[in-house]
N, C-alpha and C positions, 0 to 999 in steps of 0.2 A: 131474044128481045126481052128486056126487063119491063115488067108491068108494075105500075105504082098501085099500092093498096088504096082502096076507097077511103076517102076522108083525110088522106095525107097530101102534103104539098112538097115540092122539091126544095131541098135545102139551099138557101141562098149562099153564094160564096162570101167568105169573110172579107171585109174591107181591108185594104193594105194597112190602114192605120190601126187595125185590131190585132195584127200579127206582129209580135215583138221583133222578129228577125227582119221583116220588111220595113217596119218603122225605124229600126236602127239604121238600116241602109239609107233611108230618106234623110234622117237627121244627120248622118255622116256627111251628107252633101250640102249642108248649110254653109254659107260663106263663113270664113274664119274670122269674122269681125268680133270684137269684144262683147257685143250685145247679143250675138246669135244664140248661144247656149243659155244664158240667163232668161231670155225671152221664151225659149222653148220649155225651160223648166217651170215656167209660170203657168203653162197650159193646164196641167193636172198632175196628180201625184205620180201616175204611171210614167209620164214623160220625164218628170223630174228624176225618177229612179234610173231611167235609161241614160240620160245625159250626164248624170253625176257618177255613173259607174266607172271605176278606175280603168277597166279594160276598154270601155268606149272612149274615154278621154285619150288614152294612149293611141288608139286607132285613129281618132279624129286628128291628133297632132301629126301622126305619120302621113295621113291622107293629104294634109295641107302643107307638108313641110317644104315643098318646092316653091310655094308662093305665099308665105306668111304675110300678114298685113304689117305695114310700117306704122307703128304706134306713135313714134315721135323720135326725138334725137336728144343726145346728151351734150350739154355745152357748159363752158365755164362762165358763170354769171357773177354778179356782184357778191352774192352770198356763198359762192363756192360752185361746185358741180351741180347742175340742175337739169331736170327732165323737162323738155318742151313738147307738149302733145301737138299733133297735127291733124287728128281726125275730128270730124264734127260730131256733136251729140246725136244719138246716144252712145256712140263708140268712143267718145273723147275720154281719155284717161286723165284724171286730175294729177297735176304735177306732184302733189304730196304723196300720191300712191307709190311713186318710185323714189321717194326721198332716201338718200344714201346715209343720212345721219351724220355723225361727227366726222366720218372719213371723207365726206364731200369737201372738207376744207383742208388746206395744206397738202393737197394731192393733185396729180395730173392724170388725165385719161390717156392710157397707152393704146388700148384696143378694145373692141367690142365684137363678140361673136357668140352665136347660139344662145342669146339671151344673157350672156355673162359680160361683165365689165371689168377690165383690168386697170387698176389704179397703181400709181407709184407715188410714195410720199416724197416731198421736196427735199428731204435730207437723204434720200436714196437708201434708207435703211430697211424698208420693207415694201412689198407689193401687196395689194388687197384685191381679191377676186370677189365680186359682188354679183349676187343673183337678185335683182330688184323685184322680180315677180314673187319669188319664194321668201324674200327678205332674209336671205342668208349672206353671210360674209365670212371670208377666210383671210386671215392676216398671215403672210409668209415672210419671214425674215430673209433679207438678201445677204448672202455670205460676204464677210468683209472684203475678201479678195476681189469681189465683183464691183465694189462701190467706187473704185477708181475709174471705172469705165463710164463713158457716155452711153447710157442704156436706152434700149427700146425693147419692145416685147409684144408677144401675142398670147392670147388665152384660147385654149381649145377644150371642148367638151370631150370627156373620155368615153361617153356612151357609144354603143355600137350603131353603125349606120342602119342596122335592122330596126332600131328603135327610133329612127328619124333624127339621130343626133340630139335627142331630148334628154338632158341629164335629169329632168324631173321624174323620169320613169325609174330612176335608180338613185342611190345616194349621191350626194353632191361630189362628183368626181370631175377632175379637170387636170389639164397640163398647162404650165406656163413656160414659154420659151423666151429667154432673155438673150438679146444680142447686144454687143457693144464694141466701142472702139477706144483704145488708149494708145496714143502715139501711133505706132505702126502695127499694133496687135489688134486683130479682129477676133472676137470671141463669141461663143454661144454656150448656153447652159440650160438644161431642161429640169423643171420641177414637176414631180408627179404627186398628186394628192393621195393616190392609193399607196405609194411607197412612203410618202411623207418626208422625202429627202430630195436634195438637188443632185443631179447626176454629175459626171465628170466634166471638167472645163475643157471645151473644145476651142483651140486657137489656131490662127494662121497669120502670116504677115500680109499686109495690104497697104496700099497708098494711104497716107495720112488724111487726105481729103475725101476718102471714100464714103464714110458713113454719115448719114443724116439721122440724128437721134430722135427727131420728132416726126419723121415721115411714117405714116401708118403702114403696118405690115399687110401683105396680101397672101391669102391662102389659096393655092391652086393645086388640086390633087393632094399628094402627100408631101408637098414642099411649101416653104414659106419664102416670100420675096420682099426685099426692101429696095426702093430706089435710093440712089446716092446723089451727092452733089456733082458727081462726074457722070460719064456715060456708061458706068458699070452698075451692075445689080448684085446685091448680096442674096445668096440662095442658101437655104438650110433644108436638107433632106430629113424628113421626120422618121423615115424607116432606118436609114443608115447612120443618122446623126452626123452627117457630113456637111461641113461648111465650105462654101465655094463662092467665087466671084466670077460672074459671067458678063460678057459684053452686052450692052443694051443699045437702044437706038441713039442716034446722034442727038445731042442736047443743043438747043439754041437759046441765046439770051434775049432774042427779040420777043416782043409781045405785041398783041393786037387787041384793041378793045372795040366794043360796039354797043349799040343801044337799040331799043325798039319802042313802039308805041305802048307796050305793056309796062313801061318804066322798069324794065329789067336790064341789067348790064352784065357783060361777061368779059373777063380778062384772062388771056392765056399766058401763063408764066411758066416757062419750061414745059413740064408735062402735066401741070395742074391747072384745071379749069375752075375758076371761082365765079359763082353766080349769085347775084343779090338783087 
C-alpha cells in the first residue's frame, strides 16, 4: 500500500487538450471543410503549430481522402473556364481563388481528378495540367502525330495510394492519358511528368462511330473507360498499356422527362442524366 506524504496532494491527470498526441488525434477528426483548420489555428499558438505541421496536414488529408468535401465545379462561362463554388460561408471558396489565368480562355476541360484539371487548347497543340489549389500549371505539347485524332483524355496523380493520392505531399507529378479516333484507328498515348516524355503510340482498328471525343473518362481500379456513341466501351489498362473495346449495355434513343414541385427537371438521354 502506497502512503501519501503529509502536505502533498494527488497529481491531477492531464487534460486531453494538454497532451500534444491526444490533441493531434482530436484535431485529426475535425470535418474536412475549408474553414476547419483555419479556425483551429486561431485558438492559440500551440494549436496553430499543430495544424500547420506538414506531417499533420498529410495525415489529415489521408484520413479524409475517401470523403473529401465538394468545393464546387468547373464550367465554361462567358469569360472562359470558371470555378463555381457551392458551399455556404464560411466554407465558400471565392471564384477568383481558383482562377486559371490566361489558360482558362481558348481551352476546353477534358478531365478533373485528384484536384487536378486537364485542359486542351482549341488548336490541339498542347494540354495543360492545372493544380488550382497550389496554383501550379504544366503545359505539355501534343506530338504532331496525335493532332489528327479527335482527342479525349484523363489526368492522374502519380503519388502513391499510401499518401492518399495527394500529389501535394510530393513534387507536382502526374500522368496524362490521351485517347483518340481517326477514321478507323483508335489510339492511346501516355505522358509521364517524371519522365518528361510521351510513351509509344498504342493503336488498334475500331468502328468509325466508336469514339465520343467529349465523353468524360471514368477511372475504375487500374483501368480507364470511355462510353461511345454505340453500345461499346473503350478500355485502357494502365498497368499493361493495353487498348481494348468491350461490349456495353444496350443503348436506347428513347428519352423520358419529368418534373417535380421543387422546380427541378431531369432528362435521360442514352446513359446520361441531366438535372437542372
